C-alpha positions as CSV (number, residue, x, y, z in Angstrom):
1,X,165.5,115.7,40.5
2,X,162.1,117.4,40.3
3,X,161.2,119.1,37.1
4,X,159.7,122.5,38.1
5,X,157.6,124.2,35.5
6,X,158.7,127.6,36.8
7,X,162.2,126.9,35.5
8,X,161.7,124.0,33.0
9,X,162.6,124.9,29.4
10,X,159.0,124.5,28.2
11,X,156.4,126.5,26.4
12,X,153.1,124.9,25.5
13,X,151.0,126.1,22.6
14,X,147.2,126.4,22.4
15,X,147.0,126.2,18.6
16,X,148.3,123.5,16.3
17,X,151.3,124.3,14.2
18,X,150.3,125.2,10.7
19,X,152.5,122.6,9.0
20,X,151.2,119.7,11.1
21,X,149.1,117.1,9.5
22,X,148.8,114.2,12.0
23,X,148.0,114.2,15.7
24,X,151.5,113.1,16.9
25,X,153.1,116.0,15.1
26,X,150.6,118.5,16.5
27,X,150.7,117.3,20.1
28,X,154.5,116.8,20.3
29,X,155.0,120.4,19.2
30,X,152.2,121.9,21.3
31,X,153.2,120.0,24.4
32,X,156.8,121.2,24.1
33,X,158.6,118.0,23.2
34,X,160.1,119.0,19.9
35,X,160.5,122.1,17.7
36,X,161.0,122.3,14.0
37,X,164.5,123.3,12.9
38,X,164.0,122.8,9.1
39,X,161.7,120.7,6.9
40,X,162.0,117.1,8.3
41,X,164.5,118.1,11.0
42,X,163.6,118.6,14.6
43,X,165.1,119.8,17.9
44,X,164.5,117.7,20.9
45,X,163.5,119.6,24.1
46,X,163.9,118.4,27.7
47,X,160.5,116.5,27.9
48,X,161.0,115.0,24.4
49,X,164.5,113.8,25.3
50,X,163.2,112.2,28.5
51,X,160.8,110.1,26.4
52,X,163.3,109.4,23.7
53,X,165.9,108.2,26.3
54,X,163.4,105.8,27.8
55,X,162.6,104.3,24.4
56,X,166.3,103.9,23.8
57,X,166.8,102.3,27.2
58,X,164.2,99.6,26.5
59,X,165.8,98.9,23.2
60,X,169.3,98.6,24.7
61,X,168.1,96.3,27.5
62,X,166.5,93.9,25.0
63,X,169.4,94.0,22.6
64,X,171.9,93.3,25.4
65,X,169.6,90.4,26.6
66,X,170.3,88.5,23.4
67,X,174.0,89.1,23.6
68,X,174.4,92.0,21.2
69,X,177.1,94.5,22.0
70,X,176.8,98.3,21.5
71,X,179.2,100.3,19.3
72,X,178.9,103.8,17.9
73,X,179.9,104.8,14.4
74,X,180.1,108.4,13.0
75,X,177.2,109.6,10.8
76,X,179.7,111.2,8.4
77,X,181.3,108.5,6.4
78,X,183.6,108.3,3.3
79,X,182.4,107.3,-0.1
80,X,184.7,104.4,-0.7
81,X,182.9,101.5,1.2
82,X,179.6,102.5,-0.4
83,X,181.2,102.6,-3.8
84,X,182.4,99.0,-3.4
85,X,178.8,97.8,-2.7
86,X,177.5,100.2,-5.5
87,X,175.2,101.8,-3.0
88,X,176.8,105.2,-3.5
89,X,174.9,105.1,-6.9
90,X,172.0,102.8,-6.0
91,X,170.7,105.1,-3.3
92,X,170.1,107.8,-5.9
93,X,168.8,111.2,-4.8
94,X,167.9,109.9,-1.3
95,X,171.6,110.1,-0.2
96,X,173.1,113.2,1.4
97,X,176.4,113.6,-0.4
98,X,179.1,116.2,0.4
99,X,182.7,117.1,-0.2
100,X,185.4,118.2,2.2
101,X,187.9,121.0,1.5
102,X,190.2,118.5,-0.3
103,X,187.3,117.6,-2.6
104,X,187.0,114.1,-1.1
105,X,183.5,112.6,-1.2
106,X,181.5,111.8,2.0
107,X,177.9,110.9,2.9
108,X,175.6,111.3,5.8
109,X,174.8,107.6,6.4
110,X,171.2,106.3,5.9
111,X,172.4,102.9,7.1
112,X,175.7,101.4,8.1
113,X,176.1,97.9,6.6
114,X,179.4,98.6,5.0
115,X,181.2,100.0,7.9
116,X,180.0,97.4,10.3
117,X,181.2,94.8,7.9
118,X,184.6,96.5,7.6
119,X,184.9,96.8,11.4
120,X,184.4,93.0,11.9
121,X,186.8,92.3,9.0
122,X,189.4,94.5,10.7
123,X,189.2,92.7,14.0
124,X,188.0,89.1,13.5
125,X,189.5,86.3,11.4
126,X,188.3,83.0,12.8
127,X,185.0,81.1,13.0
128,X,185.8,80.9,16.8
129,X,185.0,84.6,16.9
130,X,181.4,84.0,15.7
131,X,178.5,84.3,16.1
132,X,178.6,88.0,16.8
133,X,175.9,90.7,17.0
134,X,176.7,94.4,17.1
135,X,174.3,97.4,17.3
136,X,174.2,101.1,17.6
137,X,171.7,103.8,18.3
138,X,172.6,106.6,15.9
139,X,171.3,109.4,13.8
140,X,170.5,108.6,10.2
141,X,169.9,110.8,7.2
142,X,167.8,110.6,4.1
143,X,167.1,113.4,1.6
144,X,163.4,113.0,1.6
145,X,161.8,114.9,-1.3
146,X,158.7,115.5,0.8
147,X,159.2,115.2,4.6
148,X,155.8,114.9,6.3
149,X,154.0,113.9,9.5
150,X,156.6,115.3,11.9
151,X,158.9,112.6,13.2
152,X,157.2,109.9,11.1
153,X,159.1,110.8,7.9
154,X,162.0,113.1,8.4
155,X,165.4,113.9,6.9
156,X,167.2,113.2,10.2
157,X,166.0,110.4,12.4
158,X,167.4,108.1,15.1
159,X,167.6,104.3,14.5
160,X,168.8,101.3,16.3
161,X,170.6,99.2,13.7
162,X,172.2,95.9,14.5
163,X,174.1,93.4,12.4
164,X,174.7,89.7,13.0
165,X,177.7,87.8,11.7
166,X,177.7,84.0,11.4
167,X,179.7,81.3,9.8
168,X,176.8,79.5,8.1
169,X,173.1,79.8,7.2
170,X,172.0,77.9,10.3
171,X,173.7,80.5,12.5
172,X,172.0,83.3,10.5
173,X,168.7,81.6,11.2
174,X,169.4,81.6,14.9
175,X,170.5,85.2,15.0
176,X,167.5,86.3,12.9
177,X,165.2,84.4,15.3
178,X,166.8,86.0,18.4
179,X,166.4,89.5,16.9
180,X,162.8,88.8,16.0
181,X,162.1,87.7,19.5
182,X,163.8,90.8,20.9
183,X,161.8,93.1,18.7
184,X,158.5,91.6,19.9
185,X,159.6,92.2,23.5
186,X,160.7,95.8,22.7
187,X,157.3,96.7,21.3
188,X,155.4,94.9,24.0
189,X,157.4,96.9,26.7
190,X,156.8,100.1,24.8
191,X,153.0,99.4,24.8
192,X,153.0,99.6,21.0
193,X,150.9,97.2,19.0
194,X,152.9,95.7,16.1
195,X,152.3,93.0,13.5
196,X,155.2,91.2,11.9
197,X,154.5,90.9,8.2
198,X,156.4,89.4,5.2
199,X,158.3,92.2,3.3
200,X,160.6,92.7,0.3
201,X,164.3,93.2,0.8
202,X,164.5,96.2,-1.5
203,X,167.8,97.9,-1.9
204,X,169.1,96.1,1.2
205,X,169.1,92.7,-0.6
206,X,168.9,89.3,1.1
207,X,166.8,86.3,1.1
208,X,164.3,86.9,3.9
209,X,162.7,90.1,5.3
210,X,160.0,91.0,7.8
211,X,158.5,94.4,8.8
212,X,157.0,95.2,12.1
213,X,154.0,97.4,11.4
214,X,152.0,99.4,13.8
215,X,148.4,99.4,12.5
216,X,147.0,102.9,12.1
217,X,144.9,104.8,9.5
218,X,147.7,107.4,9.0
219,X,150.3,104.7,8.1
220,X,152.2,105.0,4.8
221,X,152.5,101.3,4.4
222,X,149.6,99.1,3.2
223,X,149.5,95.6,4.4
224,X,147.2,92.6,4.2
225,X,146.2,89.9,6.6
226,X,144.0,86.8,6.6
227,X,141.9,85.2,9.3
228,X,144.3,82.2,9.0
229,X,147.3,84.2,10.1
230,X,149.0,85.3,6.8
231,X,150.3,88.9,7.0
232,X,152.4,90.8,4.4
233,X,153.2,94.2,3.2
234,X,151.4,94.6,-0.1
235,X,154.7,94.9,-1.9
236,X,155.5,91.4,-0.8
237,X,152.2,89.7,-1.5
238,X,152.3,87.1,-4.2
239,X,149.4,86.3,-6.5
240,X,147.8,82.9,-6.6
241,X,148.8,81.9,-10.1
242,X,146.1,80.2,-12.2
243,X,146.9,77.0,-14.1
244,X,148.1,77.2,-17.7
245,X,145.4,76.5,-20.3
246,X,145.8,74.2,-23.3
247,X,145.4,76.5,-26.4
248,X,145.6,73.8,-29.0
249,X,142.1,74.4,-30.2
250,X,141.9,78.1,-29.4
251,X,140.6,80.1,-32.4
252,X,142.9,82.5,-34.1
253,X,143.2,86.1,-32.9
254,X,141.4,88.7,-34.8
255,X,142.1,92.4,-35.3
256,X,138.9,94.5,-35.1
257,X,138.1,98.1,-35.8
258,X,137.3,99.7,-32.5
259,X,137.3,103.5,-33.0
260,X,137.1,105.8,-30.0
261,X,137.9,103.1,-27.4
262,X,141.0,104.3,-25.7
263,X,139.8,103.3,-22.2
264,X,138.9,100.0,-20.7
265,X,135.3,101.0,-20.2
266,X,134.8,102.1,-23.8
267,X,136.6,98.9,-25.0
268,X,134.4,96.6,-23.0
269,X,131.3,98.4,-24.3
270,X,132.5,98.1,-27.9
271,X,133.4,94.4,-27.4
272,X,129.9,93.6,-26.2
273,X,128.5,95.3,-29.2
274,X,130.9,94.0,-31.9
275,X,131.4,90.5,-30.6
276,X,128.7,89.6,-28.0
277,X,129.6,86.5,-26.0
278,X,127.0,83.9,-25.1
279,X,126.3,82.8,-21.5
280,X,127.8,79.4,-22.3
281,X,131.1,81.0,-23.4
282,X,131.3,83.2,-20.2
283,X,128.6,85.8,-20.7
284,X,129.2,89.5,-21.3
285,X,132.7,90.8,-21.7
286,X,134.1,92.5,-18.6
287,X,137.3,94.5,-17.8
288,X,138.8,91.3,-16.5
289,X,138.8,89.9,-20.1
290,X,141.0,92.7,-21.4
291,X,144.8,93.0,-21.2
292,X,145.8,96.6,-20.3
293,X,149.4,97.5,-21.2
294,X,150.6,100.3,-19.0
295,X,153.7,102.2,-19.9
296,X,155.9,103.3,-17.0
297,X,159.0,105.4,-16.8
298,X,161.7,104.1,-14.5
299,X,164.4,106.5,-13.3
300,X,167.5,104.5,-12.5
301,X,170.0,105.5,-9.7
302,X,172.3,106.7,-12.5
303,X,169.6,109.2,-13.6
304,X,168.8,107.3,-16.8
305,X,165.1,107.1,-17.7
306,X,163.9,103.8,-19.1
307,X,160.4,102.9,-20.3
308,X,158.8,99.6,-19.3
309,X,155.5,98.2,-20.5
310,X,153.5,96.0,-18.0
311,X,150.5,93.9,-19.2
312,X,147.8,93.5,-16.5
313,X,144.2,92.4,-16.5
314,X,142.0,95.4,-17.3
315,X,140.1,95.3,-14.0
316,X,143.3,95.8,-12.0
317,X,145.1,99.0,-11.4
318,X,148.9,99.1,-11.3
319,X,150.4,99.8,-7.8
320,X,153.5,101.8,-8.3
321,X,154.9,100.8,-4.9
322,X,154.6,97.2,-5.8
323,X,156.3,97.9,-9.1
324,X,159.1,99.7,-7.4
325,X,159.7,96.9,-4.9
326,X,159.8,94.2,-7.6
327,X,161.3,95.6,-10.7
328,X,165.0,95.7,-9.8
329,X,165.5,92.1,-10.9
330,X,164.7,93.0,-14.4
331,X,166.9,96.1,-14.7
332,X,170.6,96.3,-15.6
333,X,171.3,98.6,-12.6
334,X,170.3,97.6,-9.1
335,X,169.3,99.9,-6.2
336,X,166.4,102.3,-5.5
337,X,164.5,103.5,-8.6
338,X,161.8,106.1,-9.3
339,X,158.6,104.9,-10.9
340,X,155.9,107.0,-12.6
341,X,153.5,106.9,-15.5
342,X,155.2,107.6,-18.8
343,X,154.6,111.2,-20.0
344,X,153.3,112.3,-23.3
345,X,156.9,113.2,-24.2
346,X,158.0,109.7,-23.3
347,X,155.4,108.2,-25.6
348,X,156.3,110.4,-28.5
349,X,159.8,109.0,-28.5
350,X,158.4,105.5,-29.2
351,X,156.4,105.9,-32.4
352,X,155.0,102.4,-32.3
353,X,153.3,103.0,-28.9
354,X,149.8,104.3,-29.7
355,X,148.2,105.7,-26.6
356,X,145.0,103.9,-25.8
357,X,145.7,101.0,-28.2
358,X,149.0,99.6,-26.9
359,X,149.4,95.8,-27.0
360,X,152.3,93.3,-26.5
361,X,154.8,92.3,-29.1
362,X,152.7,90.4,-31.6
363,X,153.2,88.3,-34.7
364,X,150.0,89.0,-36.7
365,X,149.8,90.5,-40.1
366,X,149.0,94.0,-38.9
367,X,151.0,97.1,-38.0
368,X,151.6,95.9,-34.5
369,X,154.5,96.3,-32.1
370,X,157.2,94.5,-33.8
371,X,160.6,93.1,-32.9
372,X,162.4,96.4,-33.5
373,X,160.3,98.3,-30.9
374,X,160.0,95.3,-28.6
375,X,163.8,95.1,-28.3
376,X,163.8,98.6,-26.9
377,X,161.2,98.1,-24.3
378,X,161.1,95.7,-21.4
379,X,157.7,93.9,-21.5
380,X,156.5,92.3,-18.2
381,X,153.2,90.8,-17.3
382,X,151.0,90.2,-14.3
383,X,151.1,86.6,-12.9
384,X,147.6,86.0,-14.0
385,X,148.7,86.2,-17.6
386,X,149.6,82.5,-18.0
387,X,150.0,80.4,-21.1
388,X,146.7,79.8,-22.8
389,X,144.8,82.7,-21.4
390,X,142.9,84.7,-24.1
391,X,142.7,88.5,-24.1
392,X,141.2,91.5,-25.8
393,X,144.1,94.0,-26.1
394,X,145.5,96.8,-28.1
395,X,146.7,96.2,-31.7
396,X,149.3,99.1,-31.5
397,X,147.3,100.9,-34.1
398,X,144.8,103.8,-33.5
399,X,141.2,102.5,-33.3
400,X,142.1,98.8,-33.4
401,X,142.1,96.0,-30.8
402,X,142.9,92.3,-31.0
403,X,140.3,89.8,-29.9
404,X,141.3,86.3,-28.7
405,X,145.0,87.0,-28.3
406,X,146.5,84.0,-26.6
407,X,149.4,84.2,-24.1
408,X,152.2,81.9,-25.1
409,X,151.0,81.5,-28.6
410,X,150.6,85.0,-30.0
411,X,152.9,86.9,-27.6
412,X,155.6,86.3,-25.0
413,X,157.1,88.4,-22.3
414,X,160.4,89.2,-20.7
415,X,159.3,88.5,-17.1
416,X,156.5,88.2,-14.6
417,X,156.1,90.9,-12.0
418,X,153.9,91.6,-9.1
419,X,152.6,95.0,-10.1
420,X,148.8,95.3,-9.6
421,X,146.8,96.4,-6.6
422,X,146.0,93.9,-3.9
423,X,142.3,94.0,-3.1
424,X,140.2,93.0,-0.1
425,X,138.9,89.5,-0.8
426,X,141.9,88.3,-2.9
427,X,143.1,84.9,-1.8
428,X,146.0,84.6,0.6
429,X,149.0,82.9,-1.2
430,X,149.2,80.3,1.6
431,X,145.6,79.3,1.3
432,X,144.6,80.8,4.7
433,X,141.6,82.6,3.4
434,X,140.6,86.0,1.8
435,X,142.8,89.0,2.4
436,X,141.8,92.3,4.1
437,X,143.9,95.4,3.6
438,X,144.9,97.8,6.4
439,X,147.5,100.6,6.9
440,X,150.4,100.8,9.2
441,X,153.6,102.6,10.2
442,X,156.8,100.6,9.8
443,X,158.4,100.4,13.2
444,X,161.1,97.9,12.5
445,X,162.6,95.8,9.7
446,X,164.8,92.7,9.8
447,X,166.7,91.1,6.9
448,X,168.7,88.0,6.3
449,X,171.3,89.8,4.2
450,X,173.3,86.6,3.5
451,X,176.7,87.2,1.9
452,X,176.0,90.3,-0.2
453,X,178.0,92.7,1.8
454,X,180.6,90.2,3.1
455,X,181.4,89.2,-0.4
456,X,181.7,92.7,-1.7
457,X,183.9,93.8,1.2
458,X,185.7,90.4,1.5
459,X,184.7,89.6,5.0
460,X,186.1,86.1,5.5
461,X,187.1,84.0,8.4
462,X,188.9,80.6,8.7
463,X,186.5,77.8,9.2
464,X,187.0,74.5,11.2
465,X,189.1,73.1,8.3
466,X,191.3,76.2,8.0
467,X,189.7,77.3,4.8
468,X,188.5,80.9,4.0
469,X,184.8,81.2,4.5
470,X,182.6,84.2,3.6
471,X,180.6,85.3,6.6
472,X,176.8,85.5,6.4
473,X,175.0,88.5,7.8
474,X,171.7,89.8,9.1
475,X,170.6,93.4,9.4
476,X,168.0,94.6,11.9
477,X,166.5,98.1,12.3
478,X,164.1,99.9,14.7
479,X,163.0,103.5,14.2
480,X,163.6,105.1,17.6
481,X,162.2,108.6,16.8
482,X,159.5,107.0,14.8
483,X,158.5,104.9,17.9
484,X,158.1,108.2,19.9
485,X,155.8,109.5,17.2
486,X,153.8,106.2,16.9
487,X,153.3,106.2,20.7
488,X,152.0,109.7,20.6
489,X,149.8,108.9,17.6
490,X,148.2,105.9,19.5
491,X,148.1,107.5,22.9
492,X,146.2,110.8,23.0
493,X,142.7,112.3,23.3
494,X,141.3,115.7,22.4
495,X,143.0,117.2,25.4
496,X,146.6,116.0,24.8
497,X,149.0,113.2,25.1
498,X,148.6,110.1,27.3
499,X,151.9,108.4,27.6
500,X,152.3,104.7,28.6
501,X,154.2,104.6,32.0
502,X,157.1,102.8,30.4
503,X,158.1,105.9,28.4
504,X,156.4,108.9,30.1
505,X,158.7,111.8,30.9
506,X,157.7,111.5,34.6
507,X,155.6,109.3,36.8
508,X,153.5,112.0,38.3
509,X,152.6,115.6,37.5
510,X,152.0,117.5,40.7
511,X,149.9,120.7,40.3
512,X,149.6,123.4,42.9
513,X,146.2,125.0,42.3
514,X,145.4,128.2,44.1
515,X,147.2,131.1,45.7
516,X,147.5,130.1,49.4
517,X,151.0,129.5,50.8
518,X,149.8,126.2,52.4
519,X,148.8,124.8,49.0
520,X,152.3,125.4,47.6
521,X,154.0,124.2,50.7
522,X,152.0,121.0,50.7
523,X,152.5,120.4,46.9
524,X,156.2,121.0,47.5
525,X,156.2,118.4,50.3
526,X,154.4,115.8,48.3
527,X,156.7,116.3,45.2
528,X,159.7,116.0,47.4
529,X,158.5,112.8,49.1
530,X,157.6,111.3,45.8
531,X,161.0,112.1,44.4
532,X,162.7,110.6,47.5
533,X,160.7,107.4,46.9
534,X,162.4,107.1,43.5
535,X,159.6,108.5,41.3
536,X,160.1,111.0,38.6
537,X,158.1,114.2,39.2
538,X,157.0,117.2,37.3
539,X,155.8,119.9,39.6
540,X,153.8,122.9,38.4
541,X,154.9,125.5,40.9
542,X,154.2,128.5,38.8
543,X,152.7,131.1,41.2
544,X,150.7,133.3,38.9
545,X,149.2,130.9,36.4
546,X,145.5,130.1,36.5
547,X,144.2,126.6,37.5
548,X,142.7,126.2,34.0
549,X,146.0,126.7,32.3
550,X,147.8,124.4,34.8
551,X,145.3,121.6,34.3
552,X,145.3,122.2,30.5
553,X,149.1,121.9,30.4
554,X,149.0,118.8,32.7
555,X,146.6,117.0,30.3
556,X,148.5,118.2,27.2
557,X,151.9,117.0,28.5
558,X,150.3,113.6,29.2
559,X,152.0,112.2,32.4
560,X,150.0,109.1,33.5
561,X,149.1,110.4,37.0
562,X,148.1,114.0,37.9
563,X,148.0,115.0,41.5
564,X,146.4,118.4,42.3
565,X,146.7,120.2,45.6
566,X,144.0,122.8,45.8
567,X,140.9,123.9,47.7
568,X,140.3,120.3,48.9
569,X,143.3,120.7,51.1
570,X,141.0,122.5,53.6
571,X,139.2,119.1,54.0
572,X,142.5,117.2,54.2
573,X,142.4,115.8,50.7
574,X,144.1,116.1,47.3
575,X,142.8,115.0,43.9
576,X,144.6,112.2,42.1
577,X,143.6,111.6,38.5
578,X,144.5,108.9,36.1
579,X,145.2,110.6,32.8
580,X,144.2,107.6,30.6
581,X,140.8,106.7,32.2
582,X,140.0,110.2,33.4
583,X,139.0,108.9,36.8
584,X,139.7,111.3,39.6
585,X,139.7,110.5,43.3
586,X,140.0,112.5,46.5
587,X,142.7,111.0,48.6
588,X,143.6,112.0,52.2
589,X,146.8,114.1,52.1
590,X,148.6,111.7,54.4
591,X,148.0,108.8,52.1
592,X,148.7,110.6,48.8
593,X,152.3,109.6,48.4
594,X,151.7,105.9,49.0
595,X,148.6,106.0,46.7
596,X,150.7,107.3,43.8
597,X,153.6,104.9,44.5
598,X,151.1,102.0,44.3
599,X,149.6,103.3,41.1
600,X,153.1,103.7,39.5
601,X,154.4,100.3,40.5
602,X,151.2,98.3,40.0
């Protein structure tokens, strides 16, 4: 079928939509691929669906190639399975919840682990049924507080999610490796650069997790890599922990008057004035010698607000995303949490927290944070705070700091958390060299879930010995609509989109340029022959549209090959242009079809 612009449901725009921030959002709307229906929700138009279906086809082919089987679940699901795994609560405000006319609770699924698990439980009961991998391509829903960047962060989106079921951990390793290999092939076929990086499991749970990130400056994820091959999302980077220090002969800590020093900079200046340090003892005090105690407010999935204090070196900023990814292990309630700096109102409720002079729980003869207040607050520290390290820190009294406070001697902590920013030049945890930071879009995420969901939902099979065995699972996701956006983001110029051939809405865009009947008849003939040869053709047959508008639309739409029939026909030639390189060539009319076929199939 030839897509004729005279009848195709398409309207291109000359101006960017006012709410668009990134190139993919601007161009997909302007070129007539999508239209906004509501914040974070988009309607797919014919050209957009053509690209989307090709992305889906590549994913299906690679999933089928590893033996995965496709199923399809409803997006509207009952509350009960998610209640069993506690994710009805753990998802917090991100979950779309609704009630039917009988007052029963339902949700619009953000992910489908529970119902996949129950389906296998319903149908399989023996180890002989395993291994098994099932997948679907389905709409997902998340109540994003601030949808942005078009398809990159929406409230409704399409994902491929698959799940593996194995009798043991060795089987899970094999399933995980098969999915990982399939993902690399998917992104290679899409023409999308991705980098697999270590990641945290988050609310999904499990023992191992990797993200597939597409490097781009507009990405929401920050990751690091080293020249030696280490790569990780910053949330998953582990700090190289210094050795503990013998503090047997360390001098006693001293509380000093330090008025008007509520910031690290003013504290360092005061320290160098009040207690200058000799070169032999390390030279002038710096922010790295101070212990900054940051008070954060954690909003649990239940809505409860809990204060947490984190002690970090004063030269390091707290990264809230890293805190969010790593703090669940220390909380009484699991699931996704909200993290923000404690407010003035929060601090007023804790009388012993003196803003600008907060320290850890101490045992010195001073009005410091004592056992009563410490019992109310979770106190965590950065991995660099090891036993024997000496710090300048707050004394929990206005205008006072403690000098020479020794970790493990003068104060202890409830846990160690990766909470500070990762910087360029920090050492890679595997010793492969200094780290450099970059940004990327998460295109896929794979997890070794283990037995979390199978245990909660009692998915068991009989093993070789006739005993009940809990199944071990893996979960694997690819953002389908996000892939379309990422491809648009990385394949465009100032004139419009430039689709890779693997996903382009057509193979060739034929343009009839001019008013003569012969031009339109010849363009029609070429379009028909190309279509008969198995190529997908867009034909701009609009009779009263100027050449400038037609060429502008062809470049905006972004089909890889543009064939123009115009005034050159008088000399027996047509112009064939490669959209990506911009190279145009006059080709004899009689050779045009074969020329395009070779270009498409090369």
